[in-house]
C-alpha positions as YAML, in Angstrom:
chain: A
units: angstrom
residues:
- id: 1
  name: MET
  ca: [-8.75, -11.60, 23.64]
- id: 2
  name: HIS
  ca: [-11.45, -11.28, 21.01]
- id: 3
  name: HIS
  ca: [-10.60, -13.12, 17.79]
- id: 4
  name: LYS
  ca: [-10.78, -9.96, 15.67]
- id: 5
  name: GLN
  ca: [-8.50, -8.10, 18.12]
- id: 6
  name: LEU
  ca: [-5.97, -10.93, 18.00]
- id: 7
  name: THR
  ca: [-5.97, -10.96, 14.21]
- id: 8
  name: THR
  ca: [-5.56, -7.19, 14.02]
- id: 9
  name: ALA
  ca: [-2.77, -7.17, 16.61]
- id: 10
  name: THR
  ca: [-0.95, -9.98, 14.81]
- id: 11
  name: LEU
  ca: [-1.22, -8.23, 11.45]
- id: 12
  name: ALA
  ca: [0.05, -5.01, 13.00]
- id: 13
  name: ARG
  ca: [3.14, -6.79, 14.35]
- id: 14
  name: LEU
  ca: [3.77, -8.48, 11.02]
- id: 15
  name: HIS
  ca: [3.58, -5.07, 9.38]
- id: 16
  name: GLN
  ca: [6.05, -3.65, 11.91]
- id: 17
  name: ASN
  ca: [8.41, -6.53, 11.09]
- id: 18
  name: GLN
  ca: [8.06, -5.82, 7.37]
- id: 19
  name: VAL
  ca: [8.89, -2.15, 7.89]
- id: 20
  name: ALA
  ca: [11.89, -2.99, 10.10]
- id: 21
  name: LEU
  ca: [13.26, -5.49, 7.60]
- id: 22
  name: GLY
  ca: [12.80, -2.99, 4.79]
- id: 23
  name: GLU
  ca: [14.76, -0.38, 6.71]
- id: 24
  name: ALA
  ca: [17.55, -2.84, 7.46]
- id: 25
  name: VAL
  ca: [17.79, -3.86, 3.80]
- id: 26
  name: TRP
  ca: [17.78, -0.18, 2.79]
- id: 27
  name: GLN
  ca: [20.74, 0.50, 5.07]
- id: 28
  name: LEU
  ca: [22.62, -2.49, 3.65]
- id: 29
  name: THR
  ca: [21.82, -1.30, 0.13]
- id: 30
  name: ARG
  ca: [23.34, 2.11, 0.83]
- id: 31
  name: TRP
  ca: [26.44, 0.41, 2.23]
- id: 32
  name: ILE
  ca: [26.72, -1.79, -0.90]
- id: 33
  name: GLU
  ca: [26.23, 1.19, -3.19]
- id: 34
  name: GLN
  ca: [28.95, 3.16, -1.39]
- id: 35
  name: ARG
  ca: [31.34, 0.33, -2.16]
- id: 36
  name: GLY
  ca: [30.67, 0.48, -5.89]
- id: 37
  name: SER
  ca: [28.08, -2.22, -6.50]
- id: 38
  name: THR
  ca: [25.53, 0.10, -8.05]
- id: 39
  name: GLU
  ca: [23.79, -2.63, -10.09]
- id: 40
  name: VAL
  ca: [23.07, -4.67, -6.98]
- id: 41
  name: ALA
  ca: [21.94, -1.56, -5.11]
- id: 42
  name: GLN
  ca: [19.58, -0.56, -7.92]
- id: 43
  name: SER
  ca: [18.07, -4.04, -8.06]
- id: 44
  name: VAL
  ca: [17.46, -4.07, -4.32]
- id: 45
  name: GLN
  ca: [16.02, -0.54, -4.41]
- id: 46
  name: ALA
  ca: [13.44, -1.66, -6.98]
- id: 47
  name: GLN
  ca: [12.28, -4.39, -4.61]
- id: 48
  name: LEU
  ca: [12.26, -1.94, -1.71]
- id: 49
  name: GLN
  ca: [9.91, 0.29, -3.69]
- id: 50
  name: LEU
  ca: [7.49, -2.63, -3.98]
- id: 51
  name: LEU
  ca: [7.86, -3.21, -0.26]
- id: 52
  name: ALA
  ca: [6.99, 0.43, 0.41]
- id: 53
  name: ILE
  ca: [3.91, 0.29, -1.83]
- id: 54
  name: ASN
  ca: [2.68, -2.86, -0.12]
- id: 55
  name: SER
  ca: [3.47, -1.43, 3.28]
- id: 56
  name: ALA
  ca: [1.28, 1.59, 2.60]
- id: 57
  name: ALA
  ca: [-1.61, -0.66, 1.54]
- id: 58
  name: ILE
  ca: [-1.18, -2.88, 4.59]
- id: 59
  name: ASN
  ca: [-1.06, 0.16, 6.87]
- id: 60
  name: GLN
  ca: [-4.30, 1.48, 5.38]
- id: 61
  name: ALA
  ca: [-6.01, -1.89, 5.75]
- id: 62
  name: LEU
  ca: [-4.88, -2.15, 9.37]
- id: 63
  name: GLY
  ca: [-6.31, 1.30, 10.04]
- id: 64
  name: GLU
  ca: [-9.64, 0.19, 8.59]
- id: 65
  name: LEU
  ca: [-9.60, -2.98, 10.70]
- id: 66
  name: LEU
  ca: [-8.90, -0.97, 13.83]
- id: 67
  name: ASP
  ca: [-11.63, 1.53, 12.99]
- id: 68
  name: SER
  ca: [-14.18, -1.23, 12.38]
- id: 69
  name: HIS
  ca: [-13.17, -2.88, 15.65]
- id: 70
  name: LEU
  ca: [-13.69, 0.35, 17.59]
- id: 71
  name: HIS
  ca: [-17.15, 0.80, 16.12]
- id: 72
  name: THR
  ca: [-18.41, -2.70, 16.94]
...
């Protein structure tokens, strides 16, 4: 596999892992909040927002890498 393809594929899988972990933490946060620990839930939600912002940037960068790979 071409080195650039391998790098792009690896980054894509890391991004998928990040998204999956974020979703799992989000579900746990909702469960915690339902049991009355709103302070903990709010703290985790703030970090999840950062995760979402970074995820969007990573997704955009991956798209650009894939596009550049297709045009070379």
